MARKOLTI-860274 format. One record per residue (C-alpha): residue in three letters; x, y, z. Coordinates in steps of 0.05 Angstrom, whole numbers, plus 32768, in hexadecimal, padded with zeros to 4 digits. Layout:
N
ALAXYZ...
This chain:
176
MET7EE27D737DA1ILE7F0A7D567DDBASN7F167D0A7DDDPHE7EEC7CF57E18ASP7ED97CB27E37PRO7E8C7CAF7E3EASP7E947C7F7E79ILE7EAA7CBA7EA2VAL7E647CD87E9CGLU7E477C977EB8GLN7E797C9A7EF2CYS7E657CE27EFFARG7E1C7CCD7F02THR7E2D7C9E7F3BGLY7E4E7CD87F61ASN7E977CC47F55ARG7EBE7D027F69MET7EFD7CED7F43ALA7ED47CE67F03GLN7EB47D2A7F0FMET7EF97D497F18LEU7F127D277ED8LEU7ED57D417EB3TYR7EE37D877ECDLYS7F2E7D847EBBTHR7F1D7D6A7E76PHE7EED7DA27E64TYR7EF97DDF7E90LYS7F257E057E5EARG7EF37DF97E25ILE7EB97E107E50TYR7EDE7E4C7E6DASN7EF27E637E27THR7EAA7E5B7E0ECYS7E8F7E847E49TYR7EC67EB97E42ARG7EB97EC37DF7ILE7E707ED27E08LEU7E787EF97E48ARG7EBC7F1C7E3DASP7EC87F1E7E87SER7EF77EED7EAASER7ED37EE97EEDASP7E8F7EE37ECCALA7EAA7EAC7E9EGLU7EC77E877EDAASP7E847E8D7F00VAL7E5C7E757EC4MET7E8E7E3C7EB7GLN7E877E237EFFASP7E3C7E2A7EFBSER7E3B7E047EB9PHE7E617DCA7ED8LEU7E337DCA7F14LYS7DF67DC97EE6ALA7E157D917EBCLEU7E297D667EF7THR7DE67D6E7F1BGLY7DC07D657EDALEU7DE37D277EBFASP7DA07D037EC0LYS7D8B7D327E87TYR7DC77D1F7E5CASP7DAE7CE77E2EGLY7DEE7CDB7E06SER7DCD7CED7DC3THR7E017D257DBAPRO7E4A7D257DCFPHE7E537D387E18GLU7E7F7D737E07ALA7E497D907DDATRP7E167D887E11LEU7E447DA97E44VAL7E567DE37E15ARG7E0C7DEE7E08ILE7E017DF57E53ALA7E3A7E267E57ILE7E207E4F7E1DASN7DDA7E527E39SER7DF57E657E7ESER7E217E9B7E5FILE7DE67EB67E37ASP7DBB7EB77E76LYS7DF27EDF7E98LEU7DF37F107E5EARG7DA87F177E60ARG7DAC7F297EA8LYS7DDC7F607E92SER7DA77F7A7E61LEU7DBE7F627E1DASP7DAE7F957DE7TYR7DAC7F847D9DVAL7DCC7FB87D6FSER7DBC7FC57D26LEU7DF87FC37CF8ASP7DF97FDA7CAFGLU7E417FDA7C94ASN7E5A7FA97C5FILE7EA57FA77C51GLY7ECF7F707C30TYR7F187F5D7C34ASN7F4B7F2D7C14ILE7F887F0B7C31ILE7FC07EFC7C00ASP80077EE77C13LYS803D7EC27BECASP806F7EA67C1DGLU80557E6F7C4CASN80767E8C7C8AASP805F7ED27C79GLU801A7EB67C6CTRP80197E937CB0GLU802F7ED37CD3HIS7FFB7EFA7CADILE7FC67EC77CC2LYS7FDB7ECC7D0BASP7FD77F187D06ARG7F927F147CE6VAL7F797EE47D1CALA7F917F157D51GLU7F6F7F4D7D2BVAL7F2E7F257D26LYS7F2F7F157D71ALA7F3B7F5E7D82ALA7F037F737D53ILE7ED37F407D71GLU7EE17F5D7DB6LYS7ECC7FA27D9CLEU7E887F897D83PRO7E497F987DABGLU7E367F5D7DD8SER7DFE7F457DACSER7E297F457D6EARG7E637F247D92LEU7E337EEE7DACILE7E197EDD7D66ILE7E5F7EDC7D48ASN7E797EAF7D80LEU7E3F7E7E7D7CTYR7E427E787D31LEU7E8C7E7E7D1FILE7EAF7E657D5DGLU7E7E7E357D7FGLY7E647E1B7D3CTYR7E1A7E207D48ASP7DEC7E297D0CHIS7DB77E5F7D09GLU7D7F7E307D1FGLU7DA67E1E7D5EILE7DB87E667D6BALA7D707E797D63GLU7D5C7E457D96ILE7D937E5A7DC7LEU7D817EA57DC1ASN7D367E997DBBILE7D337EBE7D78ALA7D1E7EAB7D31PRO7D537E887D05GLY7D4B7EC17CD3THR7D5B7EF37D09SER7D997ECC7D1BARG7DAF7ECD7CD2ILE7DA47F187CCCGLN7DC67F287D0DTYR7E017EFC7CF9MET7E077F1E7CB6ARG7E057F637CD7ALA7E367F4D7D0DLYS7E667F327CD7GLN7E617F747CB1LYS7E707F9B7CF0LEU7EAB7F6D7CFFILE7EC77F787CB9ALA7EBE7FC37CC1LEU7EE47FC27D02MET7F1D7F9E7CE1
């Protein structure tokens, strides 16, 4: 989470353009990255990011402060990204593989290099997943949502979210 002064939100509610620009500068990278991980298209991610900020700034009366502002803004971006995906006809794919792996290194520098390589490998494998699997993996592992929240976002049952996550994880492991 980004360290953020909640008074800026109040200033944005009054229409303070400087506060709105500060809010944008504070969160635009986080929101863009969230959108990009879901949409995998730079121009779509930029469009959805801008739309998310517009929705947030025009809907500040709906923000009640019960959750951190960043979480509220990220939720808007995720929902907007998912809406964009739905317009592109999101198809869920059945996955059945189950493969395990272990990482063991002795030297700390070698271990760090190995970890960096594995992270790059995981990112590349995530990009190869079908959209529905990539979406579940991103929401659960990267954005940190639990299955109940994912179910609410995707309008599916929590059990379905768990099963799709398990299958997506298996497919990710198989790709690696």
